[in-house]
Phi, psi and omega in degrees: 000125181282138178279147178291149176290155179294134178288159179300322181296318180294320179297318180296319179297319179295319179300316179296319181294318182288324179298322181290338185262005181300142180188236186296339184263021171067032174092014176290158180298149187285341180143194189276000179302128184092325171071169171224180180296340184252343187299329181291344181266356180294151174303147184305320182298321180285322175303314183292320181284331182071020183208145170255124185262116179260138167272150178198133174267172179287117184205075179298145359269011178291309176229110178257111187268129180288174182297339179280355179077003184233320182290129184235133172233175177116192185303310184300317180302313182289320180295316182292323176296321178297318178293320180298321179296320179293323183272348179076030179224161172285163171230148176217151181242129173251129183280128179238171184261076173093174185299314181303320179294324179292315182294314181293325178295323177292318180293336178269006178068020174281331180228154181263339186199162175216128186259007174059244007293132187234145183290135174278118178232156179299324180295315179293328181290351175292330182244340186231145165276137183243118178260105184281127180226002175198170174245180186251141168218102187277137176240163183232117182279128184242119176295131179295333182278352182286166182267349183289126179272090182241107179254341178211168181297333177294336179285354180280349178304127181083357181266163177270124183238122176271144178201165179289125182298135178078003183271173176297331179298322178297318177295319180294322178296325177296319179295321178295321177298320178297319177297318178302316181298322178296333178271002182076025181248160179290153181287165172289152169257107185272132178247108182276126181232175189286321184206177184297321179302320179295323180292322179294318178298322179297320179290319181294326183278351181091000177292332177229155177276338182205160177240120180274139182192176175295156181299321180296325178292323178295317179297319179297317180296321179293324179293326182285327180233084185298137178069010179268334187224161160236175174212155175235153185241135179295139183267165176300322178301330181267010174100009180279163171075011183250346181275134176269124182256140193221163162269134179255138172225144180302130182300326183291342185282336184079006183281334188307304181299326179289320178295324176301315179295325177295319176298317179303322181292319180286340169292317182291319187274001174093352182294322178301312181293322180299314181293318179300316180292320182299321185255013175068039182262016188303327184282352184234012179284164175239162182286329180204152177285151180222156182250127172053061182288331183293320181293333183279348184278000000 
């Protein structure tokens, strides 16, 4: 049964309530007081706390962590705030050290969700609900000062590529290696590291010839250090664009179906498109959010 969209009056009331509650959390909604069409469906623990706790590692431009190690800006901050407004709760992000820490933290009930972007797999869906909201297009950041002659993604065959361990980039690099083998070329040597910052440092120091990451992350890195990098993007022929990327929530929490409806609402009200356009995600957007796509395949 589809839930009704929030009425304009309800949206206006929520906007006024949240504006009055702006403070230490940078203008996030004050909580479920006043409610939304979806707030009543939230798990009791989240209703009582009035907040959804997200885990997040350092992954610009999704999560740009300030010098204090706590302040977060970027895509995730804006996306989570948009979801929080629809759900009538605050959102907060705690910085963790990579994907394993995020997954174990959710299973231990320290966090309610993790937005990756992380690949939706059948194995992960055994413990987590996965709300797919984008696809993957992996790019490889190349230091201009490096000696590696990389003009296209095909030139990465036989090169050392750093990437976040356990991430979708690692899977994409494997597909690129398979393509290299089909061309009679040597495979990539993948170097798994904790986060995107580590992969960029590996490329800059010469430990790796390239750093694999999402295309938006590559564009962000180039903007921060002008004239330091170029980048190449993996093609569909090389296995790109086929991975479904999702927000994960523990299946046991019951949050998954409600979060799916919240995503549907930000698709309808234009916030999804606004954020996608602002951060240059047009090539990886989806027409609609979906739940647990891997199990359905």
